[in-house]
C-alpha positions in Angstrom: 67.2 70.8 32.6 68.3 72.6 29.4 69.1 76.2 29.8 68.6 76.9 26.1 66.4 79.9 25.6 63.0 79.1 24.2 63.5 81.4 21.2 66.6 79.4 20.1 64.9 76.1 20.7 62.2 76.9 18.2 64.3 78.7 15.6 64.2 75.8 13.2 60.4 75.6 13.3 60.2 79.4 12.9 62.4 79.3 9.8 60.3 76.6 8.3 57.1 78.5 8.9 58.7 81.7 7.5 59.8 79.8 4.4 56.3 78.4 3.9 54.7 81.8 4.3 57.2 83.2 1.7 56.4 80.5 -0.8 52.7 81.2 -0.4 53.3 84.9 -1.0 55.3 84.2 -4.1 52.7 81.8 -5.5 49.9 84.3 -4.8 51.9 87.1 -6.5 52.6 84.9 -9.5 48.9 84.1 -9.8 47.9 87.7 -9.8 50.4 88.7 -12.4 50.0 85.7 -14.6 46.2 86.2 -14.7 46.3 90.0 -15.3 49.4 90.2 -17.6 49.6 86.8 -19.1 52.3 84.1 -18.8 54.6 85.5 -21.5 54.5 89.1 -20.3 55.3 88.3 -16.7 58.9 88.1 -15.6 60.4 86.4 -12.5 61.7 89.9 -11.4 58.1 91.2 -11.5 56.9 88.3 -9.4 59.6 88.9 -6.9 58.7 92.6 -6.7 55.0 91.8 -6.3 55.8 89.3 -3.5 58.2 91.7 -1.8 61.2 89.2 -2.0 64.4 89.0 -4.0 64.7 87.4 -7.4 67.1 84.7 -5.9 64.4 83.8 -3.4 61.9 83.1 -6.1 64.4 80.9 -8.0 65.3 79.1 -4.7 61.7 78.4 -4.0 60.5 77.4 -7.5 63.4 77.0 -9.9 62.0 79.0 -12.8 58.8 80.5 -14.2 57.5 77.1 -15.2 58.0 76.0 -11.6 56.0 79.0 -10.5 53.1 78.0 -12.8 53.2 74.5 -11.3 53.0 76.0 -7.8 50.0 78.1 -8.9 48.3 74.9 -10.3 49.0 73.0 -7.1 47.5 75.8 -5.1 44.4 75.8 -7.3 44.0 72.1 -6.8 44.2 72.5 -3.0 41.6 75.2 -3.1 39.1 72.7 -4.5 39.6 70.6 -1.3 40.7 67.3 -2.7 40.7 65.8 0.8 37.0 66.5 1.1 36.4 64.6 -2.2 38.4 61.7 -1.0 36.5 61.5 2.3 33.2 61.7 0.4 34.3 58.9 -2.0 35.3 56.7 0.9 32.0 57.4 2.8 30.1 56.4 -0.3 31.8 53.1 -1.2 29.2 50.9 -2.9 27.0 53.9 -3.9 28.0 55.0 -7.4 25.6 57.9 -7.7 27.0 59.4 -4.4 30.5 58.9 -5.6 29.7 60.7 -8.9 28.2 63.5 -6.8 31.5 63.7 -4.8 33.6 64.0 -8.0 31.2 66.6 -9.5 31.3 68.6 -6.3 35.1 68.7 -6.5 35.0 69.8 -10.2 32.5 72.5 -9.3 34.8 73.8 -6.5 37.8 73.7 -8.8 36.2 75.6 -11.6 34.5 78.1 -9.2 37.7 78.9 -7.3 40.4 78.5 -10.0 38.9 79.2 -13.4 41.4 81.9 -14.0 44.4 79.6 -13.4 43.0 76.8 -15.6 42.4 79.3 -18.5 45.9 80.7 -18.0 47.6 77.3 -18.2 45.6 76.1 -21.1 46.3 79.3 -23.1 50.0 79.3 -22.3 50.3 75.6 -23.1 49.6 76.4 -26.7 53.1 77.9 -27.1 55.1 76.6 -24.1 55.9 72.9 -24.2 56.6 72.7 -20.5 53.2 74.2 -19.7 51.6 71.9 -22.2 53.0 69.0 -20.1 51.7 70.6 -16.9 48.2 70.9 -18.4 48.1 67.4 -19.8 49.4 66.0 -16.5 46.5 67.7 -14.7 44.1 66.1 -17.2 45.6 62.7 -16.7 45.4 63.0 -12.9 41.7 63.8 -13.3 41.2 60.8 -15.6 43.1 58.5 -13.1 40.7 59.5 -10.3 37.7 58.6 -12.4 39.3 55.3 -13.5 40.1 54.4 -9.9 36.5 55.1 -8.9 34.8 53.4 -11.9 36.9 50.2 -11.6 36.0 49.9 -7.9 32.4 49.4 -8.9 30.9 45.9 -9.6 30.8 44.7 -13.2 27.8 45.9 -15.3 27.5 49.2 -13.2 28.7 51.3 -16.2 26.5 51.7 -19.2 29.5 51.9 -21.5 33.0 50.5 -21.4 35.6 52.1 -19.1 37.4 54.3 -21.6 34.1 55.7 -23.0 32.8 56.3 -19.5 35.9 58.4 -18.7 35.5 60.3 -22.0 31.8 61.1 -21.2 32.7 62.4 -17.8 35.5 64.5 -19.2 33.2 65.9 -21.9 30.5 66.9 -19.4 32.5 68.3 -16.5 34.7 70.9 -18.1 35.6 74.5 -17.3 33.9 75.5 -20.6 30.6 74.0 -19.6 30.8 75.5 -16.2 31.7 79.0 -17.5 29.0 78.9 -20.2 26.3 78.0 -17.7 27.4 80.4 -14.9 28.7 83.4 -16.8 26.6 83.3 -19.9 23.4 81.5 -18.8 23.1 82.8 -15.3 23.1 79.4 -13.5 24.4 79.2 -10.0 27.3 76.9 -9.2 24.9 74.8 -7.1 22.6 74.3 -10.1 25.5 73.2 -12.3 26.7 70.7 -9.7 23.2 69.3 -9.3 22.8 69.0 -13.1 26.2 67.4 -13.5 25.4 64.8 -10.8 22.0 63.9 -12.4 23.4 63.8 -15.9 26.4 61.7 -15.0 24.2 59.1 -13.3 21.9 59.0 -16.2 24.7 58.8 -18.8 27.1 56.5 -17.0 25.2 54.1 -14.9 23.4 51.1 -16.4 
């Protein structure tokens, strides 16, 4: 029997968990500062101070400020519960309206929980090439999901060709539409999601 003390035996796991917790703290601090101060006005030093860590720790975790933004974007994506969408898509194979509802539900959660991040990245992308790439990559990933779902359906399911169908979806389910209806028109997120689901089925399905 090993005589190694339990504390030493789990030191590696403890260090891993501590590193993960530190990364989360850094990403949360970056989100707060990026949203309140803007991308350009926020420095890595300020993020480190907000997170209670050293500047080298931030660089070690994320590389640079662009890496921090990518971490914030990834965290926003996770907040929308992509695994839930995947499970709902798989449970609704052969049922296009239900699959459209699953995707609309994911978009609603993303815009409801991370609208500030999306606005931040889109605005910063106007002047920062690296962030423009981050924003466009996120848009492409969203399109890729729709393409995978649409191409899994039998022929003649879509009212329009594939490219047009993807465009229609992208035009309807946007952060701008969500914000206009919830912030300006007083709609609840539930109502937006229901309207999206109904409208997508009407516009996309033959």
